[in-house]
C-alpha positions in Angstrom: 84.6 237.8 -56.7 82.2 238.1 -59.4 82.5 237.2 -63.0 83.3 240.5 -64.8 82.8 239.0 -68.5 79.7 240.6 -70.0 77.0 238.0 -71.2 75.7 237.4 -74.7 73.2 240.5 -75.8 69.6 240.0 -74.8 67.6 238.2 -77.1 70.7 236.7 -78.9 70.4 232.4 -78.9 73.4 230.7 -77.5 74.7 227.8 -79.0 74.2 224.4 -77.6 76.8 223.7 -74.9 77.7 220.2 -76.3 78.5 221.4 -79.6 81.2 224.2 -78.6 84.9 223.2 -78.8 87.3 223.9 -75.9 88.9 225.9 -79.1 85.6 228.6 -79.7 85.5 228.7 -75.8 88.9 230.2 -75.7 88.0 232.5 -78.9 84.7 234.0 -77.4 87.3 234.7 -74.3 89.8 236.4 -76.3 87.3 238.2 -78.2 86.1 239.8 -74.9 89.1 241.2 -74.2 88.1 244.5 -77.2 84.8 244.8 -76.1 83.7 248.1 -76.0 87.2 249.0 -77.0 86.2 252.0 -79.4 88.9 253.1 -82.2 91.9 251.5 -81.2 94.4 249.1 -83.0 93.5 245.6 -82.3 97.2 243.4 -82.1 96.3 239.7 -81.8 99.6 237.5 -81.2 98.6 233.7 -82.4 95.7 231.6 -84.2 93.3 232.1 -81.7 93.6 235.8 -80.9 93.8 236.6 -84.6 90.0 234.9 -85.0 89.1 236.5 -81.5 89.7 240.5 -82.6 87.8 239.5 -86.3 85.4 238.4 -84.0 85.5 241.2 -81.6 84.8 243.9 -84.6 82.2 241.6 -86.4 80.1 241.8 -83.4 80.6 244.0 -80.3 83.4 246.1 -81.3 83.1 247.2 -84.7 85.4 250.4 -84.4 88.2 248.2 -84.1 90.9 248.7 -86.3 93.0 245.7 -87.5 96.0 245.7 -89.9 97.4 242.9 -92.5 99.9 242.1 -90.0 102.9 243.7 -92.3 102.4 247.3 -93.5 98.7 248.0 -94.0 95.5 249.3 -92.0 93.0 247.3 -93.2 89.0 248.1 -93.5 87.4 244.5 -94.1 87.7 241.3 -91.9 89.1 238.4 -93.9 89.2 235.0 -92.8 92.4 234.2 -90.9 94.9 233.3 -93.7 93.3 235.3 -96.2 94.6 238.7 -98.4 92.2 241.6 -97.3 90.1 243.4 -99.9 90.1 247.1 -98.3 92.8 248.9 -97.4 92.3 251.7 -95.5 95.6 253.3 -94.4 99.2 253.1 -94.8 100.9 251.4 -91.1 104.4 250.4 -91.5 106.6 249.5 -88.6 107.5 253.2 -87.3 104.2 253.8 -87.4 102.9 250.8 -85.6 105.8 251.9 -82.9 104.3 255.5 -82.9 100.9 254.3 -81.8 102.2 251.7 -79.1 104.2 254.6 -77.7 100.7 256.8 -78.0 98.6 253.5 -76.0 96.2 253.5 -79.2 96.0 249.6 -79.5 95.6 246.8 -77.0 98.0 244.3 -77.7 97.5 240.0 -77.0 101.0 238.9 -76.5 101.9 234.8 -75.6 104.2 234.2 -72.9 106.9 231.4 -72.3 106.3 232.0 -68.6 104.0 234.3 -66.6 103.9 234.9 -62.9 101.0 235.9 -60.3 101.8 240.1 -61.0 101.9 239.2 -64.7 105.6 239.8 -65.2 106.3 237.8 -68.8 108.9 236.2 -70.2 109.7 235.2 -73.8 113.4 235.8 -73.7 115.6 233.0 -72.0 115.1 229.7 -69.9 117.4 230.0 -66.8 120.1 232.1 -65.6 120.3 235.1 -67.7 123.7 235.2 -68.4 124.0 231.3 -69.3 120.5 230.5 -70.3 119.1 226.6 -70.7 116.9 227.5 -73.7 117.2 231.2 -76.2 113.6 232.3 -76.7 112.3 235.0 -78.8 113.9 237.9 -77.1 112.7 240.7 -75.1 111.1 242.4 -78.4 108.8 244.7 -77.8 107.5 243.7 -74.4 108.7 246.1 -72.3 106.8 249.0 -74.4 103.8 246.9 -75.0 103.3 246.6 -71.4 104.3 250.1 -70.4 102.1 252.2 -72.7 98.9 250.5 -74.1 96.7 247.9 -73.1 98.1 244.1 -72.8 96.5 240.8 -72.2 97.8 237.2 -72.7 97.0 234.2 -74.5 98.4 231.1 -73.0 97.0 227.8 -75.4 98.7 225.2 -72.9 98.1 226.1 -69.3 101.2 224.3 -67.1 103.5 225.0 -64.0 106.1 225.2 -66.7 104.3 229.0 -68.1 102.3 229.6 -65.1 105.5 230.5 -62.5 106.1 231.6 -59.3 108.8 233.8 -60.8 110.0 234.4 -64.4 113.2 233.9 -65.5 113.4 237.2 -67.0 111.4 239.8 -67.2 110.3 240.7 -70.7 107.0 242.1 -70.1 106.5 244.1 -67.1 103.9 243.3 -64.3 102.4 245.1 -61.6 104.9 244.5 -58.9 107.4 245.8 -61.3 105.8 248.8 -62.3 105.2 249.8 -59.1 108.8 249.1 -58.4 109.9 251.3 -61.1 107.2 254.5 -60.2 105.5 256.7 -61.6 107.1 256.4 -64.9 106.2 253.0 -65.6 102.9 252.7 -63.9 101.3 256.1 -65.3 99.7 253.7 -68.4 100.3 250.1 -67.4 97.6 248.4 -67.8 97.2 244.6 -67.7 93.8 243.2 -68.7 93.4 239.7 -68.5 95.1 236.4 -69.2 93.3 233.6 -71.2 94.4 230.0 -71.3 93.3 226.2 -72.5 91.6 226.6 -69.1 89.7 229.6 -68.1 90.2 233.2 -67.8 92.0 235.5 -65.6 92.7 239.0 -64.5 94.6 240.9 -62.0 91.9 242.1 -59.8 93.2 240.3 -56.5 95.1 242.1 -53.8 97.9 244.0 -54.9 96.7 243.3 -58.4 97.6 239.7 -58.2 96.3 237.4 -60.6 93.0 236.0 -60.1 90.5 233.0 -61.6 87.5 235.0 -63.2 86.2 231.5 -65.3 86.6 228.4 -66.1 85.9 226.7 -69.7 83.1 224.3 -69.6 84.7 220.5 -68.8 87.5 222.4 -66.5 87.4 222.1 -62.8 89.1 224.7 -60.2 91.1 221.7 -58.8 92.4 221.3 -62.7 93.4 224.6 -62.7 95.3 224.9 -59.6 97.2 221.9 -60.2 98.5 223.2 -63.7 99.6 226.8 -62.2 102.9 227.5 -60.2 101.6 229.7 -57.6 98.4 230.1 -55.8 95.7 231.9 -57.6 93.0 234.4 -56.2 89.3 232.8 -56.6 85.9 232.8 -55.5 84.0 230.1 -53.7 82.3 229.2 -56.4 84.3 230.2 -60.0 81.8 230.5 -63.0 82.0 229.2 -66.9 83.4 231.1 -69.8 80.2 232.6 -71.3 78.5 230.8 -74.1 78.8 232.0 -77.5 75.6 232.8 -79.4 74.6 230.8 -82.2 75.5 234.2 -84.6 79.1 234.1 -83.1 79.7 230.4 -83.8 78.4 230.7 -87.0 81.1 234.2 -87.9 84.1 231.7 -86.6 83.0 228.7 -88.2 81.9 230.1 -91.8 83.8 233.7 -92.0 86.7 234.2 -89.4 88.1 230.0 -89.7 86.7 228.0 -92.1 89.7 226.2 -91.8 89.5 225.1 -88.9 93.1 226.6 -87.5 91.6 227.2 -84.0 91.6 223.5 -83.1 95.0 222.9 -84.0 96.1 225.6 -81.1 93.9 224.2 -78.6 93.8 220.7 -77.6 90.5 218.7 -77.4 
């Protein structure tokens, strides 16, 4: 297995590794999910993905579309939590769903559980008829995973989240899509999983999850001990790429000046 994440642009100085926080490596890893995406809608769920989508638009994916999270397509890149000053269009819920059905967005969702083939659970913990914990519910996860590119952001990597088998399938994984047939696999496209420990994709045999990179300071053994199934991995796993000095400036001064990223990712 080789590193699949692109490196920083030639000639762009990298930031000193000692000055980059774990949260900022996570932002970089999430932003890479939208590299070269073109004119599609980014739907980031969570603070780090929201910062990452803005960073991607300001750097290597300028055609990326952003929303205010409610009903507007915005034309600027405000800081996380700040109002937009430029409105490009009207994007109410019904139009957002139409865009999702047409595959013109890339959503980065969370997961209460995720397994080796990318089946995601955000509905309940335990038996469906008598769950021990009630969660968000299935919501739009099936439509997301069957109609447009999907990635996942997991801020706390543990065996409680990375499980052998999810208690209920909300987002459809590769094995479930294959079992359902061509209608489910035609547009099914799980891109990557980013956690506070590293980056993963589904490039192993049968689309099983594999370890792509480790955030600096994290070991392969630490990832293994925090994962409830066997991950595919290379003999040598590279580190998540360093942010450039300009990317760090944008993260810290423009997109997230309040440092909200550090609240979502432990040091």
